[in-house]
DSSP file (Angstrom, degrees, kcal/mol; ACC not computed):
  #  RESIDUE AA STRUCTURE BP1 BP2  ACC     N-H-->O    O-->H-N    N-H-->O    O-->H-N    TCO  KAPPA ALPHA  PHI   PSI    X-CA   Y-CA   Z-CA
    1    1 A M              0   0    0      0, 0.0     2,-0.4     0, 0.0     0, 0.0   0.000 360.0 360.0 360.0 136.6  -41.5  -22.8   -6.6
    2    2 A H        -     0   0    0      2,-0.0     2,-0.5     0, 0.0     0, 0.0  -0.837 360.0-136.5-103.5 138.1  -38.2  -20.9   -6.8
    3    3 A R        -     0   0    0     -2,-0.4     2,-0.5     2,-0.0     0, 0.0  -0.808  14.5-154.7 -93.6 130.2  -35.3  -21.6   -4.5
    4    4 A V        +     0   0    0     -2,-0.5     2,-0.3     2,-0.0    -2,-0.0  -0.912  21.7 167.3-106.4 126.9  -33.6  -18.6   -3.1
    5    5 A T        -     0   0    0     -2,-0.5    -2,-0.0     2,-0.1     0, 0.0  -0.866  41.6-139.1-131.8 167.3  -30.0  -19.0   -2.0
    6    6 A N        +     0   0    0     -2,-0.3    -2,-0.0     2,-0.0    -1,-0.0   0.131  59.7 132.8-107.3  15.9  -27.1  -16.9   -1.0
    7    7 A D        -     0   0    0      1,-0.1    -2,-0.1     3,-0.0     3,-0.1  -0.424  63.6-109.1 -67.6 141.8  -24.6  -18.9   -3.0
    8    8 A P        -     0   0    0      0, 0.0    -1,-0.1     0, 0.0    -2,-0.0  -0.384  44.4 -88.8 -68.2 150.8  -22.2  -16.9   -5.3
    9    9 A P    >   -     0   0    0      0, 0.0     3,-1.7     0, 0.0     0, 0.0  -0.193  38.5-111.5 -56.1 153.9  -22.8  -17.1   -9.0
   10   10 A S  T 3  S+     0   0    0      1,-0.3    -3,-0.0    -3,-0.1     0, 0.0   0.725 113.0  65.2 -64.5 -22.4  -21.0  -20.0  -10.7
   11   11 A F  T 3  S+     0   0    0      2,-0.1     2,-0.4     0, 0.0    -1,-0.3   0.626  83.6  91.3 -77.9 -10.4  -18.7  -17.6  -12.6
   12   12 A Q    <   -     0   0    0     -3,-1.7     6,-0.1     6,-0.0     5,-0.0  -0.707  67.0-151.2 -86.2 133.0  -17.1  -16.4   -9.3
   13   13 A R    >   -     0   0    0     -2,-0.4     3,-2.0     4,-0.1    -2,-0.1  -0.791  30.6 -94.2 -99.4 144.5  -14.0  -18.3   -8.2
   14   14 A P  T 3  S+     0   0    0      0, 0.0     3,-0.1     0, 0.0    -1,-0.1  -0.274 111.9  26.2 -54.6 139.4  -13.1  -18.6   -4.6
   15   15 A G  T 3  S+     0   0    0      1,-0.3     2,-0.4    -3,-0.0    -3,-0.0   0.343  98.4 107.3  89.7  -7.9  -10.7  -15.9   -3.5
   16   16 A R  S <  S-     0   0    0     -3,-2.0     2,-0.3     1,-0.0    -1,-0.3  -0.833  70.9-119.5-105.2 144.4  -11.8  -13.4   -6.2
   17   17 A L        -     0   0    0     -2,-0.4     2,-0.1    -3,-0.1    -4,-0.1  -0.616  26.6-126.5 -79.7 137.0  -13.8  -10.3   -5.4
   18   18 A A        -     0   0    0     -2,-0.3     2,-0.2     1,-0.1    -1,-0.1  -0.486  35.3 -92.2 -76.3 152.6  -17.1  -10.0   -7.1
   19   19 A H        -     0   0    0     -2,-0.1     2,-0.3     2,-0.0    -1,-0.1  -0.483  48.5-163.1 -64.1 132.2  -17.9   -6.9   -9.1
   20   20 A Q        -     0   0    0     -2,-0.2    -3,-0.0     2,-0.1    -1,-0.0  -0.904  26.6-137.3-120.4 149.8  -19.6   -4.3   -6.9
   21   21 A R  S    S+     0   0    0     -2,-0.3     2,-0.3     2,-0.0    -1,-0.1   0.811  89.5  64.8 -70.4 -30.1  -21.7   -1.3   -7.8
   22   22 A R  S    S-     0   0    0      1,-0.1    -2,-0.1    -3,-0.0     4,-0.1  -0.686  70.5-146.8-100.1 148.4  -20.0    0.7   -5.1
   23   23 A G  S    S+     0   0    0     -2,-0.3    -1,-0.1     1,-0.1    -2,-0.0   0.645  88.1  36.3 -83.5 -15.4  -16.3    1.7   -4.8
   24   24 A S  S    S-     0   0    0      0, 0.0    27,-0.1     0, 0.0    -1,-0.1  -0.979  91.9-101.3-137.3 150.1  -16.4    1.5   -1.0
   25   25 A P        -     0   0    0      0, 0.0     2,-0.3     0, 0.0    25,-0.3  -0.304  32.6-120.8 -70.0 151.9  -18.1   -0.9    1.4
   26   26 A R        -     0   0    0     23,-0.1    23,-0.2    24,-0.1    27,-0.1  -0.706  24.1-159.2 -88.6 143.8  -21.3    0.2    3.3
   27   27 A V  E     -A   48   0A   0     21,-2.9    21,-2.3    -2,-0.3     0, 0.0  -0.963  26.7-102.2-122.2 142.7  -21.2    0.1    7.1
   28   28 A P  E     -A   47   0A   0      0, 0.0     2,-0.3     0, 0.0    19,-0.3  -0.268  43.5-177.3 -59.9 147.5  -24.3    0.0    9.3
   29   29 A A        -     0   0    0     17,-2.4    15,-0.0    16,-0.1     0, 0.0  -0.949  28.3-175.7-141.3 160.9  -25.3    3.3   10.9
   30   30 A A        +     0   0    0     -2,-0.3    16,-0.1     2,-0.1    17,-0.0  -0.129  36.1 145.7-148.4  40.6  -27.9    4.5   13.3
   31   31 A N        -     0   0    0     14,-0.4    14,-3.0     1,-0.1    42,-0.1  -0.662  50.9-118.5 -86.8 133.6  -27.3    8.2   13.3
   32   32 A P  E     -B   44   0A   0      0, 0.0    40,-2.5     0, 0.0     2,-0.3  -0.452  36.3-167.9 -64.3 142.5  -30.2   10.6   13.7
   33   33 A V  E     -BC  43  71A   0     10,-2.0    10,-2.2    38,-0.2     2,-0.4  -0.953  15.6-157.2-132.4 153.2  -30.7   12.9   10.6
   34   34 A E  E     -BC  42  70A   0     36,-2.1    36,-3.2    -2,-0.3     2,-0.6  -0.999  15.8-139.6-127.7 129.5  -32.7   16.0    9.9
   35   35 A V  E     +BC  41  69A   0      6,-2.3     6,-1.5    -2,-0.4    34,-0.2  -0.803  24.5 174.9 -85.2 121.6  -33.6   17.0    6.3
   36   36 A L  E     +     0   0A   0     32,-2.9    -1,-0.2    -2,-0.6    33,-0.2   0.833  49.7  60.9 -96.0 -40.8  -33.1   20.8    6.2
   37   37 A L  E    S+ C   0  68A   0     31,-1.2    31,-1.8     1,-0.1    -1,-0.4  -0.978 101.5   9.5-141.3 148.9  -33.8   21.4    2.5
   38   38 A P  S    S-     0   0    0      0, 0.0     2,-0.3     0, 0.0    -1,-0.1  -0.997 136.9  -9.1 -82.7  -5.6  -35.8   21.3    0.2
   39   39 A R  S    S-     0   0    0     21,-0.1     2,-0.3    20,-0.0    20,-0.1  -0.937  79.5-102.0-143.9 165.4  -38.3   20.3    2.9
   40   40 A S        +     0   0    0     -2,-0.3     2,-0.3    18,-0.1    -4,-0.2  -0.687  49.9 137.1 -97.4 147.9  -38.0   19.5    6.5
   41   41 A G  E     -B   35   0A   0     -6,-1.5    -6,-2.3    -2,-0.3     2,-0.3  -0.974  35.2-130.5-170.6 171.0  -38.1   16.0    8.0
   42   42 A R  E     +B   34   0A   0     -2,-0.3    16,-1.9    -8,-0.2     2,-0.3  -0.930  37.8 118.0-133.2 157.3  -36.5   13.7   10.5
   43   43 A G  E     -BD  33  57A   0    -10,-2.2   -10,-2.0    -2,-0.3     2,-0.3  -0.905  48.6 -77.9-179.5-149.8  -35.2   10.2   10.4
   44   44 A I  E     -BD  32  56A   0     12,-2.4    12,-2.5    -2,-0.3     2,-0.5  -0.996  28.8-118.7-144.8 144.2  -32.2    7.9   10.7
   45   45 A A  E     - D   0  55A   0    -14,-3.0   -14,-0.4    -2,-0.3    10,-0.3  -0.735  23.6-170.3 -80.5 129.5  -29.2    6.9    8.6
   46   46 A L  E     -     0   0A   0      8,-3.4   -17,-2.4    -2,-0.5     2,-0.3   0.848  65.3 -16.3 -90.8 -40.0  -29.4    3.2    8.0
   47   47 A N  E     -AD  28  54A   0      7,-1.2     7,-2.6   -19,-0.3    -1,-0.4  -0.974  61.8-155.5-158.5 165.6  -25.9    2.7    6.5
   48   48 A A  E     +AD  27  53A   0    -21,-2.3   -21,-2.9    -2,-0.3     2,-0.3  -0.966   9.6 177.4-145.2 157.0  -23.1    4.8    5.0
   49   49 A S        -     0   0    0      3,-2.7     3,-0.3    -2,-0.3   -23,-0.1  -0.855  52.7 -87.4-144.3-180.0  -20.1    4.6    2.6
   50   50 A D  S    S+     0   0    0    -25,-0.3     3,-0.1    -2,-0.3    50,-0.1   0.810 126.9  47.6 -62.0 -28.1  -17.5    7.0    1.3
   51   51 A G  S    S-     0   0    0    -27,-0.1    49,-2.5     1,-0.1     2,-0.3   0.687 123.1 -53.1 -89.5 -19.8  -20.0    7.8   -1.5
   52   52 A G  E     - E   0  99A   0     -3,-0.3    -3,-2.7    47,-0.3     2,-0.3  -0.961  50.5 -90.2 175.0-159.4  -23.2    8.4    0.4
   53   53 A V  E     -DE  48  98A   0     45,-2.1    45,-3.2    -2,-0.3     2,-0.5  -0.990  16.5-135.6-148.8 149.0  -25.8    7.3    2.9
   54   54 A R  E     -DE  47  97A   0     -7,-2.6    -8,-3.4    -2,-0.3    -7,-1.2  -0.952  34.1-175.3-108.4 128.9  -29.1    5.4    2.9
   55   55 A V  E     -DE  45  96A   0     41,-2.6    41,-2.4    -2,-0.5     2,-0.5  -0.861  28.0-148.3-125.4 155.6  -31.7    7.0    5.1
   56   56 A A  E     +DE  44  95A   0    -12,-2.5   -12,-2.4    -2,-0.3     2,-0.3  -0.995  36.3 167.0-117.7 120.0  -35.2    6.4    6.4
   57   57 A V  E     -DE  43  94A   0     37,-2.7    37,-3.0    -2,-0.5   -14,-0.2  -0.848  45.9-124.4-134.2 165.9  -37.1    9.7    6.8
   58   58 A D  S    S+     0   0    0    -16,-1.9     2,-0.3    -2,-0.3   -15,-0.1   0.240  89.4  66.0 -96.8  13.3  -40.6   11.0    7.3
   59   59 A C  S    S-     0   0    0     35,-0.1    -2,-0.2   -17,-0.1     2,-0.2  -0.933  89.6 -98.0-130.5 156.6  -40.6   13.3    4.3
   60   60 A S        -     0   0    0     -2,-0.3     2,-0.4    33,-0.1   -21,-0.1  -0.470  30.5-165.0 -74.7 143.4  -40.5   12.6    0.5
   61   61 A L        -     0   0    0     -2,-0.2    34,-0.1    34,-0.1     6,-0.0  -1.000  11.1-146.0-127.8 130.1  -37.2   12.9   -1.3
   62   62 A V    >   -     0   0    0     -2,-0.4     3,-2.1     4,-0.1    22,-0.3  -0.829  24.2-108.1-103.4 127.9  -37.3   13.0   -5.1
   63   63 A P  T 3  S+     0   0    0      0, 0.0    22,-0.2     0, 0.0     3,-0.1  -0.252 104.0  24.5 -53.4 134.7  -34.5   11.4   -7.2
   64   64 A G  T 3  S+     0   0    0     20,-3.4     2,-0.1     1,-0.3    21,-0.1   0.055  94.7 114.8  98.1 -23.7  -32.3   14.0   -8.8
   65   65 A E    <   -     0   0    0     -3,-2.1    19,-2.6    19,-0.1    -1,-0.3  -0.489  63.3-126.5 -81.8 152.4  -33.0   16.8   -6.3
   66   66 A E  E     - F   0  83A   0     17,-0.2     2,-0.3    -2,-0.1    17,-0.2  -0.701  31.3-178.2 -91.1 147.7  -30.3   18.2   -4.0
   67   67 A C  E     - F   0  82A   0     15,-3.0    15,-3.0    -2,-0.3     2,-0.5  -0.959  25.7-129.0-141.6 160.3  -30.9   18.3   -0.3
   68   68 A Q  E     -CF  37  81A   0    -31,-1.8   -32,-2.9    -2,-0.3   -31,-1.2  -0.955  26.6-169.6-111.2 133.2  -29.2   19.4    2.9
   69   69 A L  E     -CF  35  80A   0     11,-2.7    11,-3.3    -2,-0.5     2,-0.7  -0.980  16.6-149.6-126.7 129.6  -29.0   16.9    5.6
   70   70 A L  E     -CF  34  79A   0    -36,-3.2   -36,-2.1    -2,-0.4     2,-0.5  -0.897  21.4-167.1 -97.6 114.0  -27.9   17.5    9.2
   71   71 A M  E     -CF  33  78A   0      7,-3.0     7,-2.3    -2,-0.7     2,-0.6  -0.899  11.8-146.5-107.7 127.8  -26.3   14.3   10.5
   72   72 A H  E     + F   0  77A   0    -40,-2.5     2,-0.2    -2,-0.5    -2,-0.0  -0.827  30.0 166.9 -93.4 118.6  -25.7   13.8   14.2
   73   73 A R  E >   - F   0  76A   0      3,-0.7     3,-1.6    -2,-0.6    -2,-0.0  -0.776  51.6 -99.8-126.0 170.5  -22.5   11.7   14.7
   74   74 A E  T 3  S+     0   0    0      1,-0.3    -1,-0.0    -2,-0.2    -2,-0.0   0.844 124.1  51.7 -58.9 -34.2  -20.3   10.9   17.7
   75   75 A V  T 3  S-     0   0    0      1,-0.3    -1,-0.3     3,-0.0    -3,-0.0   0.499 128.0 -85.4 -82.3  -2.8  -17.8   13.6   16.5
   76   76 A G  E <   -F   73   0A   0     -3,-1.6    -3,-0.7     2,-0.0    -1,-0.3  -0.533  60.4 -45.1 121.8 171.3  -20.6   16.2   16.3
   77   77 A P  E     -F   72   0A   0      0, 0.0     2,-0.4     0, 0.0    -5,-0.2  -0.427  48.9-166.6 -76.1 148.8  -23.2   17.3   13.8
   78   78 A S  E     -F   71   0A   0     -7,-2.3    -7,-3.0    -2,-0.1     2,-0.6  -0.999  17.3-139.2-134.2 138.1  -22.4   17.9   10.1
   79   79 A V  E     -F   70   0A   0     -2,-0.4    25,-2.5    -9,-0.2     2,-0.4  -0.881  27.7-167.5 -94.9 122.0  -24.4   19.6    7.4
   80   80 A L  E     -FG  69 103A   0    -11,-3.3   -11,-2.7    -2,-0.6     2,-0.6  -0.915  17.9-146.0-114.5 134.5  -24.1   17.6    4.2
   81   81 A T  E     +FG  68 102A   0     21,-2.8    20,-2.6    -2,-0.4    21,-1.7  -0.893  36.0 170.4 -96.3 124.1  -25.2   18.6    0.7
   82   82 A M  E     -FG  67 100A   0    -15,-3.0   -15,-3.0    -2,-0.6     2,-0.4  -0.881  33.4-132.1-136.1 160.3  -26.4   15.5   -1.1
   83   83 A R  E     -FG  66  99A   0     16,-2.3    16,-3.0    -2,-0.3     2,-0.6  -0.952  28.1-123.1-112.8 135.1  -28.2   14.4   -4.2
   84   84 A V  E     + G   0  98A   0    -19,-2.6   -20,-3.4    -2,-0.4    14,-0.2  -0.683  30.3 177.3 -77.6 117.7  -31.1   11.9   -4.0
   85   85 A V  E     -     0   0A   0     12,-3.0     2,-0.3    -2,-0.6    -1,-0.2   0.858  66.3 -10.8 -88.7 -42.2  -30.1    9.0   -6.2
   86   86 A W  E     - G   0  97A   0     11,-1.3    11,-2.2   -23,-0.1    -1,-0.4  -0.981  62.2-179.1-152.5 157.9  -33.2    6.8   -5.5
   87   87 A S  E     - G   0  96A   0     -2,-0.3     2,-0.3     9,-0.2     9,-0.2  -0.986   3.6-172.3-155.8 155.9  -36.1    6.8   -3.2
   88   88 A R  E     - G   0  95A   0      7,-2.3     7,-2.4    -2,-0.3     2,-0.2  -0.992  31.2-106.0-150.2 147.8  -39.2    4.7   -2.4
   89   89 A A  E     - G   0  94A   0     -2,-0.3     5,-0.3     5,-0.2     2,-0.3  -0.465  35.3-168.1 -71.2 142.2  -42.2    5.1   -0.2
   90   90 A A  E >   - G   0  93A   0      3,-3.2     3,-1.2    -2,-0.2    -1,-0.0  -0.766  39.5 -96.0-122.4 171.3  -42.3    3.0    2.9
   91   91 A S  T 3  S+     0   0    0     -2,-0.3     3,-0.1     1,-0.3    -2,-0.0   0.798 124.0  26.6 -61.5 -28.3  -45.1    2.3    5.3
   92   92 A D  T 3  S-     0   0    0    -35,-0.0     2,-0.3     0, 0.0    -1,-0.3   0.086 134.4 -48.6-123.8  24.3  -44.0    5.1    7.7
   93   93 A G  E <  S- G   0  90A   0     -3,-1.2    -3,-3.2   -35,-0.1     2,-0.3  -0.973  81.5 -41.9 153.0-133.8  -42.1    7.5    5.4
   94   94 A W  E     -EG  57  89A   0    -37,-3.0   -37,-2.7    -2,-0.3     2,-0.4  -0.968  29.6-152.3-136.1 148.1  -39.4    7.2    2.7
   95   95 A V  E     +EG  56  88A   0     -7,-2.4    -7,-2.3    -2,-0.3     2,-0.3  -0.983  29.2 173.6-116.9 134.1  -36.2    5.3    2.2
   96   96 A A  E     -EG  55  87A   0    -41,-2.4   -41,-2.6    -2,-0.4     2,-0.5  -0.984  32.9-133.9-144.9 151.5  -33.6    6.9    0.0
   97   97 A G  E     -EG  54  86A   0    -11,-2.2   -12,-3.0    -2,-0.3   -11,-1.3  -0.935  28.7-165.5-103.7 124.9  -30.1    6.6   -1.2
   98   98 A L  E     -EG  53  84A   0    -45,-3.2   -45,-2.1    -2,-0.5     2,-0.4  -0.913   9.8-146.5-118.0 138.2  -28.2    9.9   -1.1
   99   99 A Q  E     -EG  52  83A   0    -16,-3.0   -16,-2.3    -2,-0.4   -47,-0.3  -0.864  26.2-113.6-103.9 133.4  -24.9   10.8   -2.8
  100  100 A H  E     + G   0  82A   0    -49,-2.5   -18,-0.2    -2,-0.4     3,-0.1  -0.405  39.8 163.3 -63.9 135.8  -22.4   13.1   -1.1
  101  101 A L  E     -     0   0A   0    -20,-2.6     2,-0.3     1,-0.4   -19,-0.2   0.641  65.0 -17.2-115.9 -43.9  -21.8   16.5   -2.9
  102  102 A A  E     - G   0  81A   0    -21,-1.7   -21,-2.8     0, 0.0    -1,-0.4  -0.985  51.6-135.2-161.1 156.0  -20.1   18.6   -0.2
  103  103 A V  E       G   0  80A   0     -2,-0.3   -23,-0.2   -23,-0.2   -25,-0.0  -0.968 360.0 360.0-116.9 133.7  -19.6   18.8    3.5
  104  104 A Q              0   0    0    -25,-2.5   -24,-0.1    -2,-0.4    -1,-0.1   0.384 360.0 360.0-109.3 360.0  -20.0   22.1    5.4
């Protein structure tokens, strides 16, 4: 049996920041999204950072492809050009990590 903990690795000292893959923190999101290209779909943004967004959508997204995403936010809708960094099938669609390329 393996024990799972949330304890920091022993090489981390209190008060020091651990190395992170991302340059900016992720924040929870619950914004409706629409995939416009390369295929159409709908879903929700799960979290976002300065570099991109993680979404759950009802259409497949293939790593490496560019897509256009319409994100509905409090300040209004934005069309975002993004690159699919990773994706995986889920029971009711796809979950994917998207990297910002441009804002229109």
